[in-house]
C-alpha positions in Angstrom: -102.5 -12.4 19.3 -105.9 -14.3 20.5 -107.3 -11.9 22.8 -107.2 -9.5 19.5 -108.4 -11.9 17.4 -111.4 -13.3 19.6 -112.5 -9.2 19.7 -112.6 -9.2 16.4 -114.6 -11.7 16.4 -116.6 -10.7 18.8 -117.2 -7.2 17.0 -118.1 -9.0 13.7 -120.9 -11.4 15.8 -122.1 -7.9 17.3 -122.9 -6.5 13.7 -124.8 -9.2 12.7 -127.2 -9.8 15.5 -127.4 -5.5 15.4 -129.1 -6.0 12.2 -126.7 -4.2 9.9 -126.9 -1.0 12.0 -124.5 1.4 10.7 -122.5 4.4 12.0 -121.9 7.5 9.2 -118.7 7.4 8.5 -116.5 8.6 5.3 -116.3 6.2 3.0 -112.6 6.6 2.6 -110.5 8.7 5.0 -106.4 10.0 4.4 -104.0 8.2 6.8 -103.1 10.6 9.9 -106.3 12.4 9.6 -109.0 13.6 12.5 -112.4 11.8 12.1 -115.6 12.4 13.7 -118.6 10.1 13.7 -121.8 11.0 14.9 -123.7 9.3 17.8 -127.1 9.1 18.8 -129.1 8.2 22.5 -127.8 8.2 25.6 -125.2 7.0 28.3 -122.0 5.0 27.7 -120.8 2.5 24.1 -117.6 0.5 23.9 -116.1 1.5 21.0 -114.2 -1.2 18.7 -111.5 0.4 16.0 -110.1 -2.3 14.8 -107.6 -2.1 10.9 -104.1 -3.0 9.4 -101.6 -4.4 12.8 -103.6 -1.6 15.1 -106.9 -2.6 17.2 -108.4 -0.8 20.3 -111.4 -0.3 22.3 -112.3 2.3 24.9 -115.6 4.0 26.3 -117.9 6.4 24.5 -120.4 8.4 25.0 -123.4 7.9 22.8 -124.9 11.7 21.3 -121.5 13.2 21.0 -119.7 12.8 18.1 -116.8 9.7 18.5 -113.5 11.6 17.9 -110.8 9.2 16.4 -107.2 11.5 16.6 -104.9 11.4 13.4 -102.2 9.4 15.2 -105.1 6.4 15.6 -105.1 6.6 11.5 -102.0 5.9 10.5 -101.5 2.3 8.8 -103.2 2.0 5.0 -105.8 -0.2 4.9 -109.8 -1.8 5.4 -110.8 -0.6 9.0 -113.7 -2.0 11.1 -115.5 0.2 13.8 -117.8 -0.8 15.8 -120.0 1.0 18.9 -122.1 -1.9 21.2 -124.1 -0.3 23.9 -127.7 -1.3 25.7 -129.8 -0.9 22.3 -127.0 -2.8 20.7 -124.2 -2.6 18.4 -123.4 -0.4 15.2 -120.6 -0.9 12.8 -119.0 0.7 9.7 -116.4 -0.1 7.4 -114.0 2.3 6.0 -110.7 2.5 3.5 -107.2 4.9 5.3 -105.5 5.9 2.3 -101.7 7.2 2.3 -100.7 10.1 2.8 -98.6 12.1 0.7 -95.6 11.2 -0.5 -93.3 11.6 2.1 -90.1 9.8 1.5 -88.7 7.9 -1.5 -86.3 4.7 -1.0 -84.4 4.7 -4.2 -82.1 1.8 -5.0 -80.1 2.0 -7.6 -78.0 -1.0 -9.3 -74.9 -0.9 -10.1 -72.6 1.5 -7.5 -69.6 1.0 -10.1 -70.1 0.8 -13.9 -68.0 1.4 -17.0 -68.9 4.3 -18.6 -70.7 4.3 -22.3 -72.9 0.8 -20.9 -76.0 0.1 -22.6 -78.8 0.1 -20.0 -75.9 -0.4 -17.4 -77.1 1.4 -14.6 -81.1 0.9 -13.2 -83.0 3.0 -10.1 -85.8 1.9 -8.3 -87.8 4.3 -6.4 -91.0 3.2 -4.1 -93.2 5.6 -2.9 -93.8 6.1 0.9 -95.9 8.6 3.1 -94.3 9.5 6.7 -95.9 6.4 8.2 -94.4 4.0 5.8 -97.6 2.8 3.8 -97.3 2.9 -0.3 -98.5 5.6 -2.2 -100.5 3.4 -4.7 -102.0 6.3 -6.5 -100.2 6.9 -9.8 -97.2 9.9 -9.3 -94.9 11.2 -11.8 -91.1 10.5 -10.8 -88.5 12.4 -12.3 -85.3 10.6 -12.9 -82.0 12.8 -13.6 -78.4 11.4 -14.0 -75.8 14.2 -14.2 -72.1 14.2 -13.9 -70.1 17.4 -12.9 -68.8 18.6 -16.2 -70.5 16.3 -18.5 -73.9 15.6 -20.0 -77.0 14.7 -17.8 -80.4 12.8 -18.7 -83.7 13.1 -17.5 -86.4 11.3 -17.9 -90.1 11.0 -16.1 -91.7 7.6 -15.2 -95.2 7.0 -13.6 -95.4 5.2 -10.5 -97.5 1.8 -11.0 -98.8 0.6 -7.4 -96.2 2.8 -5.6 -93.1 2.0 -7.3 -91.1 3.2 -10.6 -88.3 2.1 -12.5 -86.0 2.8 -15.0 -82.9 2.1 -16.8 -80.5 4.2 -18.1 -76.8 4.5 -19.9 -73.9 5.0 -18.3 -72.0 8.7 -19.3 -69.4 9.0 -21.9 -67.0 10.5 -18.5 -65.9 8.9 -15.8 -66.7 10.4 -12.2 -68.9 10.2 -9.8 -72.2 10.1 -11.4 -75.4 11.7 -9.2 -78.8 10.0 -9.9 -81.7 11.6 -8.8 -85.5 10.2 -8.0 -88.1 13.1 -7.1 -91.7 12.5 -6.9 -94.3 15.5 -5.6 -91.8 17.2 -3.5 -89.2 14.7 -2.4 -86.3 13.9 -3.6 -83.3 11.4 -3.1 -80.0 10.9 -4.9 -77.7 7.9 -5.0 -73.9 8.4 -6.3 -72.7 5.8 -9.3 -69.0 5.7 -9.6 -68.8 5.8 -13.4 -65.1 5.1 -14.5 -63.4 4.0 -17.7 -63.9 1.3 -19.9 -61.5 -1.2 -21.7 -58.1 0.7 -23.1 -58.5 1.9 -26.6 -55.8 2.4 -29.9 -52.7 0.7 -27.5 -49.9 1.9 -28.6 -46.2 1.0 -27.5 -42.1 2.0 -28.3 -39.3 0.7 -27.5 -35.7 2.2 -26.9 -32.5 1.5 -25.6 -32.5 0.9 -21.8 -29.8 1.9 -19.1 -28.1 -1.6 -20.3 -27.1 -2.5 -23.3 -28.5 -6.3 -23.0 -31.8 -4.5 -22.7 -34.0 -2.5 -24.3 -37.4 -0.5 -22.4 -40.8 -1.1 -23.9 -43.7 1.3 -22.4 -47.1 2.5 -23.9 -48.3 6.0 -24.6 -50.3 7.2 -21.6 -53.6 4.5 -21.8 -57.0 5.4 -22.2 -60.4 4.2 -23.1 -62.1 5.0 -26.6 -63.8 8.2 -24.8 -60.4 9.6 -23.6 -60.7 8.5 -20.2 -57.7 7.4 -18.1 -57.4 3.2 -17.1 -57.2 3.4 -14.0 -53.8 2.7 -12.5 -52.9 -0.7 -11.8 -54.6 -2.2 -15.0 -52.2 -5.0 -15.8 -51.1 -5.1 -19.3 -49.3 -8.0 -21.0 -46.1 -7.4 -23.0 -45.5 -10.4 -25.4 -42.1 -10.7 -27.1 -41.4 -13.5 -30.0 -37.8 -14.8 -31.1 -37.5 -17.6 -33.3 -40.4 -19.0 -32.3 -40.0 -18.8 -28.9 -42.4 -16.2 -26.6 -41.8 -14.5 -23.7 -44.4 -12.5 -21.7 -44.6 -10.3 -18.6 -47.5 -8.4 -17.3 -46.9 -4.7 -15.8 -49.4 -2.7 -13.9 -50.2 0.9 -15.5 -48.6 3.8 -12.7 -49.7 7.1 -14.0 -51.2 6.1 -17.5 -48.3 4.2 -18.5 -47.3 0.5 -18.4 -43.3 -0.8 -19.3 -41.2 -2.9 -19.3 -37.5 -4.0 -19.3 -36.9 -6.7 -22.1 -34.1 -8.4 -23.7 -32.0 -6.6 -26.7 -32.7 -9.3 -29.1 -34.0 -9.5 -32.8 -37.8 -9.7 -31.9 -41.5 -8.8 -32.8 -43.0 -7.6 -29.2 -46.8 -6.4 -29.3 -49.1 -5.2 -26.1 -52.6 -6.0 -24.7 -54.8 -5.0 -22.3 -58.5 -7.1 -21.7 -59.3 -7.3 -25.1 -57.7 -4.9 -26.7 -54.5 -5.3 -28.7 -52.0 -2.9 -29.6 -49.6 -2.6 -32.3 -46.2 -4.7 -33.2 -42.9 -3.2 -33.0 -39.7 -5.3 -35.1 -36.2 -4.9 -32.8 -33.3 -6.0 -34.8 -33.9 -7.9 -37.6 -36.0 -10.8 -36.0 
């Protein structure tokens, strides 16, 4: 690193001593583009080429064009070219611009979200060329969120300094939603798992169990307000109240239904799951 810094410092000192003579270099060049710079005079000269995280030095022939290969100009930013010979030094600065969009770094949060959540899904797209330069010129970025046999949503956002972002509502139907970001001819896909929200319209019924001392209390198939089945394993809490004595039992949903066996005594029975309360029913004469 010290050697590179010394060489760069030498290049600037040569430019000052040469009276600011300039090479005929284009003001801007796209990344991975060949560059040809004419020179005058005769004999050998030393070429110094410095850019972001890059420095090279080699001998060139005066009177012939200096050829810079595309692979030498991958990093976007300001570059400095200096040619030192026995007649002095010539220098020029030029800007290497990002190439066209070659890839998209797409970040989506969260990977799992309940249905029907306003602004529940966020996506950020970073536009890069094939040489890891951020494509800072504005680009139209299309965001599309869709789910099989369900609605889809599309929006176009203009990138700013290589970044475009959006927030979308999760859909009304559970399943694996495809979230796609596209710019120019490049696209990137992520999967967001949309799951059922809280239970809705929880309803229970009771019937005598196989033992005359107990009753079987069960829910109807538990769904959210959009009709999506609540996942198995979700807990439903059953409450039985008899003469001020309260008994609670937790039961997981299995195959869409939760059920529990309670004492066959006069009582008031209810159920709840999360923030959703179900109906009350009376068994006997509490």
